[in-house]
C-alpha positions in Angstrom: 0.0 0.0 0.0 1.1 3.6 -0.6 2.0 5.0 2.9 2.9 8.4 1.4 -0.8 9.3 0.7 -2.3 12.2 2.5 -5.0 10.7 4.9 -8.2 12.5 6.0 -7.6 11.7 9.6 -11.3 11.6 10.7 -12.5 9.0 8.2 -9.3 7.0 8.5 -9.7 6.7 12.3 -13.4 6.1 12.1 -13.0 3.0 9.8 -10.3 1.6 12.1 -12.5 2.1 15.1 -15.4 0.2 13.4 -13.0 -2.7 12.5 -12.1 -2.9 16.2 -15.8 -3.2 17.0 -16.1 -6.1 14.6 -13.3 -7.9 16.4 -14.8 -7.6 19.9 -18.5 -7.2 19.3 -21.4 -9.7 19.3 -23.1 -10.7 16.0 -25.5 -7.8 16.2 -22.7 -5.3 16.8 -20.7 -6.8 14.0 -23.5 -6.4 11.5 -24.0 -2.8 12.5 -20.2 -2.1 12.2 -20.1 -3.8 8.8 -23.0 -1.6 7.6 -21.3 1.5 8.9 -18.1 0.7 7.1 -20.0 0.3 3.8 -21.2 3.9 4.2 -17.6 4.9 3.3 -16.3 5.0 -0.3 -14.4 1.7 -0.2 -13.0 2.2 -3.7 -10.9 5.1 -2.4 -7.3 4.1 -1.4 -7.6 5.9 1.9 -10.5 3.6 3.0 -8.6 0.5 1.8 -5.5 1.6 3.7 -7.4 2.1 6.9 -8.7 -1.5 6.8 -5.3 -2.8 5.8 -3.4 -1.0 8.6 -5.6 -2.4 11.3 -5.4 -6.0 10.0 -9.1 -5.7 8.9 -8.7 -8.1 6.0 -8.0 -11.0 8.3 -11.1 -10.0 10.4 -13.3 -9.9 7.3 -12.0 -13.2 6.0 -12.6 -14.9 9.4 -16.3 -13.8 9.3 -16.8 -16.0 6.2 -16.4 -19.0 8.5 -19.2 -18.0 10.9 -22.7 -19.5 10.8 -24.3 -16.1 10.8 -25.6 -15.4 7.3 -25.8 -11.6 7.9 -22.2 -11.4 9.0 -21.1 -13.4 5.9 -23.1 -11.1 3.6 -21.7 -7.9 5.2 -18.2 -9.2 5.0 -18.5 -10.3 1.4 -20.0 -6.9 0.4 -16.9 -5.1 1.8 -14.4 -7.7 0.3 -16.1 -7.3 -3.0 -15.3 -3.6 -3.1 -11.8 -3.6 -1.7 -10.7 -6.7 -3.7 -10.3 -4.4 -6.8 -7.0 -3.5 -5.2 -4.4 -6.0 -6.4 -2.4 -6.1 -3.1 -5.6 -6.8 -1.1 -6.5 -9.5 -3.7 -3.1 -11.2 -3.1 -3.5 -11.0 0.7 -7.0 -12.5 0.4 -5.6 -15.4 -1.6 -2.7 -15.9 0.9 -5.2 -16.2 3.7 -6.9 -19.1 2.0 -10.3 -17.3 1.6 -10.8 -18.4 -2.0 -11.4 -21.9 -0.9 -14.0 -20.6 1.6 -15.7 -18.6 -1.1 -15.9 -21.6 -3.4 -17.6 -23.5 -0.6 -20.1 -20.6 -0.1 -21.2 -21.1 -3.7 -23.0 -24.2 -2.6 -25.1 -22.2 -0.2 -28.9 -22.1 -0.9 -28.9 -18.3 -0.2 -28.8 -16.5 -3.5 -27.3 -13.3 -2.1 -24.3 -15.3 -0.7 -23.8 -17.1 -4.1 -23.8 -13.8 -6.0 -21.5 -12.0 -3.6 -19.1 -14.9 -3.4 -18.9 -15.3 -7.2 -18.4 -11.6 -7.7 -15.6 -11.4 -5.1 -13.9 -14.5 -6.8 -14.1 -12.6 -10.1 -12.3 -9.6 -8.5 -9.6 -11.7 -6.8 -8.9 -14.1 -9.7 -7.0 -11.5 -11.7 -3.6 -13.2 -11.3 -2.4 -16.7 -12.0 -2.1 -18.1 -8.5 -5.6 -17.1 -7.6 -7.0 -18.7 -10.8 -5.2 -21.9 -10.1 -6.6 -22.0 -6.6 -10.1 -21.7 -7.9 -9.6 -24.6 -10.4 -7.9 -26.8 -7.8 -10.8 -26.2 -5.4 -13.3 -27.5 -8.0 -14.6 -23.9 -8.4 -14.9 -24.1 -12.2 -17.1 -27.1 -12.1 -19.3 -25.6 -9.4 -19.6 -22.3 -11.3 -20.7 -24.1 -14.5 -23.3 -26.2 -12.6 -24.8 -22.9 -11.3 -25.3 -21.7 -14.9 -27.1 -24.8 -16.2 -30.6 -23.9 -15.0 -30.6 -20.1 -15.7 -33.7 -19.0 -17.6 -33.1 -17.3 -21.0 -36.6 -16.1 -21.7 -37.5 -12.4 -21.9 -40.3 -12.3 -19.4 -39.2 -13.4 -15.9 -40.6 -13.5 -12.4 -38.8 -11.9 -9.5 -37.3 -15.2 -8.5 -36.0 -15.8 -12.0 -34.6 -12.2 -12.1 -32.6 -13.2 -9.0 -31.3 -16.2 -10.8 -30.2 -14.1 -13.7 -28.3 -11.8 -11.3 -26.6 -14.8 -9.8 -25.7 -16.0 -13.3 -24.2 -12.7 -14.1 -21.9 -12.9 -11.1 -21.0 -16.5 -11.8 -20.2 -15.5 -15.4 -17.9 -12.8 -14.2 -16.0 -15.3 -12.1 -15.6 -17.7 -15.0 -14.5 -14.8 -17.2 -11.7 -14.0 -14.8 -10.7 -17.7 -14.6 -10.8 -18.1 -18.4 -7.7 -16.0 -18.8 -5.7 -19.1 -17.8 -5.0 -21.7 -20.6 -5.5 -24.6 -18.1 -8.8 -23.1 -17.0 -10.0 -22.8 -20.6 -9.4 -26.5 -21.0 -11.1 -27.1 -17.6 -14.2 -25.2 -18.7 -14.3 -27.3 -21.9 -13.8 -30.5 -20.0 -16.6 -29.6 -17.5 -19.1 -29.2 -20.4 -19.0 -25.4 -20.5 -19.3 -24.9 -24.3 -23.0 -26.0 -24.5 -23.8 -23.9 -21.5 -22.2 -20.8 -23.0 -24.0 -21.4 -26.3 -27.3 -21.5 -24.5 -26.6 -18.4 -22.5 -25.5 -16.5 -25.6 -29.1 -16.5 -26.8 -30.3 -14.7 -23.6 -32.0 -11.3 -24.1 -30.4 -9.9 -20.9 -27.6 -7.5 -21.6 -26.0 -7.5 -18.1 -25.5 -11.3 -18.3 -24.4 -11.4 -22.0 -21.4 -9.1 -21.4 -19.5 -11.6 -19.2 -20.6 -14.6 -21.3 -19.2 -13.0 -24.5 -16.1 -12.1 -22.5 -15.6 -15.8 -21.7 -15.9 -16.6 -25.4 -13.5 -13.8 -26.3 -10.8 -15.3 -24.0 -11.4 -18.9 -25.0 -11.4 -18.1 -28.8 -7.7 -18.4 -28.8 -8.2 -22.2 -28.5 -9.0 -24.2 -31.6 -11.6 -26.3 -29.9 -13.6 -23.2 -28.9 -13.4 -21.7 -32.4 -14.7 -24.9 -33.8 -17.5 -25.0 -31.2 -18.4 -21.3 -31.9 -18.9 -22.3 -35.6 -20.7 -25.6 -35.1 -22.9 -24.6 -32.1 -24.3 -21.6 -34.0 -22.7 -19.0 -31.7 -22.0 -16.6 -34.5 -25.7 -15.9 -34.8 -25.7 -15.0 -31.1 -22.7 -12.8 -31.4 -24.2 -10.9 -34.3 -27.4 -10.5 -32.3 -25.5 -9.1 -29.4 -23.8 -6.6 -31.8 -27.2 -4.9 -32.2 -27.7 -4.1 -28.5 -27.1 -0.5 -27.6 -24.4 -1.5 -25.1 -20.9 -0.4 -26.1 -19.1 -2.7 -23.7 -21.0 -5.7 -25.1 -20.5 -4.6 -28.7 -16.7 -4.3 -28.0 -16.4 -7.8 -26.7 -18.5 -9.2 -29.6 -16.3 -7.5 -32.1 -13.1 -8.8 -30.4 -14.5 -12.3 -30.4 -15.2 -12.1 -34.1 -11.7 -10.7 -34.6 -10.1 -13.7 -32.8 -12.3 -16.3 -34.5 -12.1 -14.8 -38.0 -8.3 -14.6 -37.7 -8.0 -18.4 -37.8 -11.0 -19.8 -39.7 -12.5 -18.5 -43.0 -15.7 -20.4 -42.4 -16.5 -18.1 -39.5 -16.1 -15.1 -41.8 -18.7 -16.5 -44.1 -21.0 -17.1 -41.1 -20.7 -13.5 -40.1 -21.9 -12.4 -43.6 -24.6 -15.1 -43.6 -26.2 -13.7 -40.4 -25.8 -10.1 -41.6 -23.2 -9.1 -39.1 -21.1 -6.9 -41.5 -23.4 -3.9 -41.3 -23.4 -3.6 -37.5 -19.6 -3.8 -37.5 -19.4 -0.9 -39.9 -21.9 1.2 -37.9 -19.6 0.8 -34.8 -16.9 2.9 -36.7 -19.0 6.0 -35.9 -18.1 5.8 -32.2 -15.0 7.8 -32.6 -14.7 8.8 -28.9 -14.6 5.2 -27.7 -11.1 4.0 -28.7 -11.5 0.5 -27.5 -14.7 0.0 -29.3 -13.3 1.6 -32.4 -10.2 -0.7 -32.4 -12.4 -3.8 -31.9 -14.7 -2.9 -34.7 -11.9 -2.1 -37.1 -10.2 -5.3 -36.2 -13.3 -7.4 -36.9 -13.7 -5.6 -40.2 -10.1 -6.3 -41.0 -10.4 -10.0 -40.5 -13.7 -10.3 -42.2 -12.2 -8.4 -45.3 -10.0 -11.4 -46.0 -13.0 -12.7 -47.9 -13.5 -10.9 -51.2 -17.3 -11.4 -50.9 -17.2 -9.6 -47.6 -15.2 -6.7 -49.2 -18.0 -6.3 -51.8 -20.6 -6.2 -48.9 -18.5 -3.6 -47.0 -18.5 -1.4 -50.1 -22.3 -1.2 -49.9 -22.1 0.1 -46.4 -19.3 2.7 -47.3 -16.8 1.0 -45.0 -13.7 2.0 -47.1 -14.7 5.7 -46.9 -15.1 5.4 -43.1 -11.8 3.6 -42.7 -10.0 6.3 -44.8 -11.6 9.0 -42.6 -10.3 7.3 -39.5 -6.9 6.8 -41.0 -6.6 10.6 -41.6 -7.9 11.6 -38.2 -6.9 8.9 -35.7 -3.6 9.0 -33.8 -4.2 6.0 -31.5 -1.8 3.3 -32.7 -4.1 0.4 -31.6 -6.9 1.8 -33.8 -4.5 2.6 -36.7 -3.1 -1.0 -36.8 -6.6 -2.4 -37.4 -7.7 0.4 -39.7 -4.7 0.0 -41.9 -5.0 -3.8 -41.9 -8.7 -3.4 -43.0 -7.7 -1.0 -45.8 -5.0 -3.3 -47.0 -7.6 -6.1 -47.5 -10.2 -3.8 -49.0 -7.6 -2.4 -51.4 -7.7 -5.8 -53.3 -10.5 -4.3 -55.2 -9.5 -1.5 -57.7 -12.5 0.7 -56.7 -11.3 0.9 -53.1 -7.7 1.7 -54.2 -9.2 4.7 -56.1 -11.0 5.8 -52.9 -7.6 5.6 -51.0 -5.9 7.6 -53.7 -8.7 10.3 -54.1 -8.8 11.0 -50.4 -5.1 11.5 -50.2 -4.6 8.5 -47.9 -1.5 7.2 -49.8 0.7 9.9 -48.2 -0.5 8.9 -44.8 0.1 5.2 -45.4 3.6 5.9 -46.6 4.4 8.1 -43.6 3.3 5.2 -41.3 6.3 3.3 -42.6 8.5 5.5 -40.3 6.7 4.4 -37.1 8.2 2.0 -34.6 5.1 -0.1 -33.9 5.9 -3.5 -35.5 2.2 -4.4 -36.0 1.6 -1.1 -37.6 4.6 -1.5 -39.9 3.5 -4.9 -41.0 0.0 -3.6 -42.0 1.3 -0.4 -43.5 3.8 -2.3 -45.7 1.0 -4.6 -47.0 -1.3 -1.6 -47.7 1.5 0.2 -49.6 2.3 -3.0 -51.6 -1.4 -3.5 -52.5 -1.6 0.1 -53.7 1.6 -0.2 -55.7 -0.2 0.1 -58.9 0.0 3.8 -58.2 3.8 3.8 -58.1 4.2 7.4 -59.1 2.5 8.5 -55.9 4.6 6.1 -53.8 7.8 7.2 -55.4 6.9 10.8 -54.7 6.6 10.0 -51.0 9.8 8.0 -51.1 7.8 4.9 -50.2 10.0 2.4 -52.0 13.1 3.4 -50.1 11.2 3.3 -46.8 10.0 -0.2 -47.7 13.6 -1.3 -48.5 14.8 0.2 -45.2 12.4 -2.0 -43.3 14.4 -5.1 -44.4 16.9 -4.0 -41.7 14.2 -4.3 -39.0 14.9 -6.9 -36.4 11.3 -8.1 -36.4 10.9 -11.0 -38.9 7.2 -10.2 -39.6 8.2 -6.7 -40.6 11.0 -8.0 -42.8 8.6 -10.4 -44.5 5.9 -7.8 -45.0 8.4 -5.4 -46.5 9.8 -8.0 -48.9 6.2 -8.9 -50.1 5.4 -5.2 -50.6 8.6 -4.7 -52.6 7.4 -7.3 -55.2 4.4 -5.4 -56.6 6.5 -2.2 -56.4 9.1 -3.6 -58.7 6.5 -5.1 -61.0 4.6 -1.8 -61.5 7.6 0.6 -61.6 8.4 2.1 -65.0 12.1 1.5 -64.7 12.3 -1.2 -62.1 15.8 -2.2 -62.9 17.2 1.2 -62.4 15.1 1.7 -59.3 16.5 -1.4 -57.7 20.1 -0.7 -58.7 19.9 2.5 -56.7 20.1 0.2 -53.7 23.1 -1.7 -55.0 25.4 -0.1 -52.4 24.4 -2.3 -49.5 20.7 -2.6 -50.2 20.8 -5.7 -52.4 23.2 -7.4 -50.0 20.7 -6.9 -47.2 18.0 -8.6 -49.2 20.2 -11.6 -50.3 21.5 -12.1 -46.7 17.9 -12.5 -45.5 18.0 -15.9 -47.2 19.9 -17.0 -44.1 16.8 -16.3 -41.9 15.4 -19.2 -40.0 11.8 -18.0 -40.6 10.0 -19.6 -43.6 7.8 -16.5 -44.0 10.9 -14.3 -44.5 12.5 -16.9 -46.9 9.4 -17.1 -49.1 9.0 -13.4 -49.3 12.7 -12.8 -50.1 12.6 -15.5 -52.8 9.6 -13.8 -54.4 11.5 -10.4 -54.3 14.6 -12.0 -55.9 12.4 -13.5 -58.6 11.3 -10.0 -59.5 14.7 -8.4 -59.2 16.4 -11.2 -61.3 14.3 -10.3 -64.4 16.8 -7.4 -65.0 20.1 -8.7 -66.3 22.3 -6.2 -64.5 20.6 -6.8 -61.2 20.8 -10.6 -61.7 24.5 -10.3 -62.3 24.9 -8.3 -59.2 23.0 -10.7 -56.9 24.8 -13.6 -58.5 28.0 -12.1 -57.5 26.6 -12.0 -53.9 26.2 -15.8 -53.9 22.5 -15.9 -54.4 22.7 -19.2 -56.3 24.3 -21.1 -53.4 21.9 -19.6 -50.9 18.9 -20.6 -52.9 20.3 -24.1 -53.4 20.8 -24.5 -49.7 17.0 -23.8 -49.2 15.9 -26.3 -51.8 15.5 -29.2 -49.3 12.1 -28.1 -47.9 8.5 -29.4 -47.7 6.9 -26.0 -47.2 4.8 -25.3 -50.3 4.8 -21.6 -49.9 8.6 -21.5 -49.9 8.8 -24.1 -52.6 6.7 -22.0 -55.0 8.7 -18.8 -54.6 12.0 -20.6 -54.4 11.3 -22.3 -57.7 10.3 -18.9 -59.2 13.6 -17.4 -58.0 15.6 -20.4 -59.5 13.8 -20.0 -62.8 14.6 -16.3 -63.0 18.2 -16.7 -61.9 18.7 -19.3 -64.6 18.3 -16.5 -67.2 22.1 -16.1 -66.6 23.5 -19.2 -68.3 26.3 -20.1 -65.9 23.8 -20.1 -63.0 22.2 -23.2 -64.5 25.4 -25.1 -64.1 25.9 -23.7 -60.6 22.5 -24.9 -59.5 23.3 -28.3 -60.8 26.6 -28.5 -59.0 24.9 -27.3 -55.8 22.5 -30.3 -55.9 19.3 -28.3 -56.4 17.9 -30.4 -59.3 16.8 -33.5 -57.3 15.0 -31.4 -54.8 13.1 -29.5 -57.5 12.1 -32.8 -59.1 10.6 -33.7 -55.8 8.5 -30.5 -55.8 6.4 -32.1 -58.6 4.8 -34.3 -56.1 3.1 -31.3 -54.5 -0.6 -31.0 -54.8 -0.4 -27.2 -55.1 -0.8 -26.2 -58.7 1.2 -23.0 -58.2 4.1 -25.0 -56.9 3.9 -27.3 -59.9 3.8 -24.4 -62.3 6.8 -22.7 -60.8 8.7 -25.9 -60.5 8.2 -26.9 -64.2 9.4 -23.5 -65.3 12.5 -23.9 -63.1 13.2 -27.3 -64.5 12.7 -26.1 -68.0 15.4 -23.5 -67.5 17.7 -25.9 -65.7 17.2 -28.5 -68.5 19.1 -26.2 -70.9 22.2 -27.4 -69.2 23.1 -31.0 -70.4 24.4 -32.1 -67.0 21.1 -31.1 -65.3 19.2 -33.3 -67.8 21.2 -36.3 -66.8 20.6 -35.5 -63.1 16.9 -35.1 -63.7 16.7 -38.5 -65.4 18.9 -40.3 -62.8 17.1 -39.0 -59.7 13.5 -39.0 -60.9 13.0 -40.7 -64.2 9.6 -42.3 -63.6 8.3 -39.5 -61.3 9.6 -36.8 -63.7 8.2 -38.4 -66.8 4.8 -39.1 -65.3 4.6 -35.6 -63.9 5.6 -33.8 -67.0 3.4 -35.9 -69.2 0.3 -35.1 -67.0 1.2 -31.4 -66.8 1.5 -31.3 -70.6 -2.2 -31.9 -70.7 -2.9 -28.9 -68.4 -5.2 -26.1 -69.6 -2.5 -23.6 -68.5 -0.5 -22.8 -71.6 2.5 -21.6 -69.7 2.6 -24.9 -67.9 2.1 -26.9 -71.1 5.0 -25.1 -72.9 7.4 -25.5 -69.9 6.5 -29.2 -69.5 7.0 -29.9 -73.2 10.1 -27.9 -73.4 11.7 -29.6 -70.4 10.8 -33.1 -71.8 12.2 -32.1 -75.2 15.5 -30.8 -73.6 16.0 -34.0 -71.6 15.4 -36.3 -74.6 17.6 -34.2 -76.9 20.5 -34.0 -74.5 20.4 -37.7 -73.5 20.3 -38.7 -77.2 23.5 -36.8 -78.0 25.6 -38.0 -75.0 28.2 -40.7 -75.9 27.7 -43.9 -73.9 29.5 -47.3 -73.9 28.1 -50.5 -72.5 30.6 -53.4 -72.2 29.0 -56.7 -71.0 32.5 -58.1 -70.3 33.4 -55.3 -68.0 30.2 -53.7 -66.9 31.4 -52.3 -63.5 34.8 -51.1 -64.7 35.5 -47.7 -66.2 38.5 -47.5 -68.5 39.7 -45.1 -71.1 38.8 -47.6 -73.9 35.6 -48.8 -72.3 33.8 -45.9 -70.4 30.4 -46.6 -68.7 29.7 -43.0 -67.8 26.5 -41.2 -69.0 28.0 -37.8 -69.8 31.3 -36.4 -70.8 31.9 -32.8 -69.6 32.5 -30.1 -72.2 36.0 -29.6 -73.1 37.1 -33.0 -71.8 36.9 -35.0 -75.1 40.1 -36.0 -77.0 41.1 -33.6 -79.7 40.9 -36.2 -82.5 37.5 -37.5 -81.3 35.8 -35.4 -84.0 37.2 -37.4 -86.8 34.5 -40.1 -87.1 34.9 -43.0 -89.4 31.9 -44.5 -91.3 31.8 -47.2 -88.7 31.6 -44.7 -85.8 28.8 -42.8 -87.7 26.7 -45.9 -87.9 27.4 -46.6 -84.2 26.2 -43.0 -83.4 22.8 -43.8 -84.7 22.7 -46.9 -82.6 23.6 -44.8 -79.6 20.8 -42.4 -80.2 18.3 -45.2 -80.5 19.6 -46.8 -77.3 19.4 -43.6 -75.3 15.9 -42.8 -76.5 14.8 -46.3 -75.6 16.4 -45.9 -72.2 14.6 -42.7 -71.6 11.2 -44.0 -72.7 11.5 -47.1 -70.5 12.8 -45.1 -67.5 15.8 -47.3 -66.9 19.4 -46.2 -66.5 22.5 -47.4 -68.2 23.6 -49.1 -64.9 20.3 -51.0 -64.8 20.8 -52.2 -68.4 24.3 -53.4 -67.7 23.2 -55.2 -64.6 20.7 -57.1 -66.6 23.3 -58.0 -69.4 21.4 -56.1 -72.1 22.8 -55.7 -75.6 22.2 -53.0 -78.1 20.5 -55.5 -80.4 18.0 -56.5 -77.6 16.9 -52.9 -77.2 17.0 -51.4 -80.7 15.4 -54.4 -82.5 12.2 -53.9 -80.5 9.9 -50.9 -81.0 8.5 -50.9 -77.5 10.8 -53.1 -75.4 10.2 -53.7 -71.7 12.8 -54.3 -69.0 11.3 -57.8 -68.3 11.6 -58.8 -71.9 15.3 -57.9 -72.3 17.3 -61.0 -73.2 20.5 -61.8 -71.5 23.6 -60.9 -73.5 26.0 -63.5 -74.8 29.0 -64.1 -72.6 32.4 -62.8 -73.7 31.9 -62.5 -77.5 29.4 -59.6 -77.2 29.8 -56.8 -79.7 31.0 -53.6 -78.0 28.4 -50.7 -78.1 29.6 -47.2 -78.4 
C-alpha cells in the first residue's frame, strides 16, 4: 500500500474504530459495524488503507467461516469492493479465503452465491488465484450454477434473481478463463453447450461476461470450432445490435479472434448479416477500445472478397480512410490500416484511398516504430503499388527497403512482399532497384539466411522480380544468391517451394547459374517438388526445371534422380489447360530427350562395372574433356552413333538407366530391335563375345 498518501484523519480513524468493534462485538454489533463501514467509499485508497493497517482483511476473512448469514453477507460486500486493489487480492488469496468462497457457492442463499462469485471474479486477476479456484473445483461448481438459468425475456422476481446470480458467476468464469488450463477445464466440465445457450439470452447484463468468456477462449482451436458448429456466430451478431458499447466491443473482439483463424466463420458473419453492425460501430470515434475492436473485426472479415463487396455497400472503405486521416491512437490505426490493405484488393477501393489522399499517410506510417503497424502499412502500400508514381513521390519504395533491416521477422517479410508489386509496377524497375546496389541488395540476399519460412518465401519472391533485370541478376549472382537458394531447396513448405522455384527459374536466365544450381544439388529437390498438390508450386517448378534443362548435365541429373516420377509428372502437366505450364513441361521433356540422345555412352558386357579409357560406362562427358581427335569419325563410328541415339531414346522412354541395363546384361540389339521393349523382356547378353556398343 502507498504510505505516502495524505490521509483524511477523521475518516481513517473512524474506519479503524469500526474494524475494532467487529473484532470484539457480538453478531449484532458486528453487523452494525459492517453496515457502517459500507457507508464509506471503499473504492478510495484511503479507506482500503485504513482497513489494511488495522489487519481488517483477516477479520473480514474470518467472518466468512461463521454461521451467521448476515455477517457473511456484510463481510462479502466489503471484500467485493476492496478486492479491486491488487495487493488486497493477493492477501485474500494468501489467507486461503478463495477456498472458503468456493464452498459458499453451494449455499442455498442467492445473495451469498452472487456476492461470493463476484468477489472471486475480482480476486482471480492473477495466475495463482485462478489456479486456486480450479484446484478447489470452483470451475465445475460455477458451471453447474449456470445450467438452469432462464433465458426467456419475461421473468418472475425469483427468476430475475437467478439471472443476477448467473451474471456474477459468469464474471467469475470470465476472470478464470484468462488461464490456458482453466480454458481446458471449462471445456472438460461441459462449459461450451452452457455458453452457447446463455448467448441467446436477451439480458444484456448477463451477456457481457458470457461474451467475455468466449473472447478469452477463442484463442483455443476447440472453442473456435464450437463457436462455428454450435451456432454461436448468430448469437454474437445478435449481441452486436444491442445498444451497449461494452457488449459490442467484446462481440467485435470475439469475431476478430475467430475470423483470424477460420475462414468459415467469416462466411458465417456475412450469412447472419453481421457486417453492417460492424461498420456502424466505426461512428463511435470517442470510444477508442470499441473503435479498435470494430476495425479489427472488419479487417479479418475483409479477407473474404465477398465480404469486401458487402463492405462497399455500407461505405466501409470511406469510413476507414476517414479514421486513417484523423486517428492518432496506434491500436486503432493498426486495425484500420489492416482493413484498408484487405479492402484495397478491389480497384475501386484503391481509387478511394488515392482520391482522399490517404497514400501519403500510409507511406508516412512506414516511419513508425510499432511493429504491427509497420506490417500492415507495408502490406497496404504494396497492394496500392499500382500507383507507383505517388509512392515514389513520397519516397515509399526506399522506406520499404529500409524495413528489411528491421529486427522483427514479420516486418521483414511484409516489406519484402510489398517490394514485389512495387518492382512489378515501376516504369524502370531495374534502375530503381540498382539505386540500392550499395548495401541494399546485400541486405535482401542475406535475408536468405533467416530461420523463418515466412521471410525466406517473401525474399525469394522479391529475388524473382529483381532477377528479371540482367544487370541486377549479375549483381546478386556475385553476392552468392545461387548457393543460398540451393541451400534452401530441401524443404517441404509449399509456400517456400513455390517462390524458391520462381527465383531459381529467373536466376537461370544467366547461363552459368544453371550449371551452378546443378553443381549445388538443387535439381533432385526440384524434381521432388512435382509431387506437391499445389498447382502454383507445380507451375513454378516446371518453369525452373525447363530453365535448368538447358544445361546438359542437369538433364542427366533429372533423369537419374526421378526418371519415372519426372516423366509421369511432365506428361500429365503437358495436358494442363495452363498454356505456360504446357509449354514449360513440353520444353523440359524435349530438352531431356535431346540432351540424352546426344551424349556418348558405352556399355561393355565383359566389364560392366569397370570404367577404363577404352571402355567408359559414364553417362556424360563434360564439355572440353573430349580428345582432340574425337571429332574425326569413321563411317563405322557414324553408324554406331545412330545406334547410340536409338539406345538412349529407348532408355529414356522405359525409365531405366545405363547401370540397370548393364546389370541385366542387355545388348544394343536386344533394345534397338524392339519398337517398345520392356525391362522384363530384355534378353540376356552373350558371354564374352558380345559386340561392343559405343
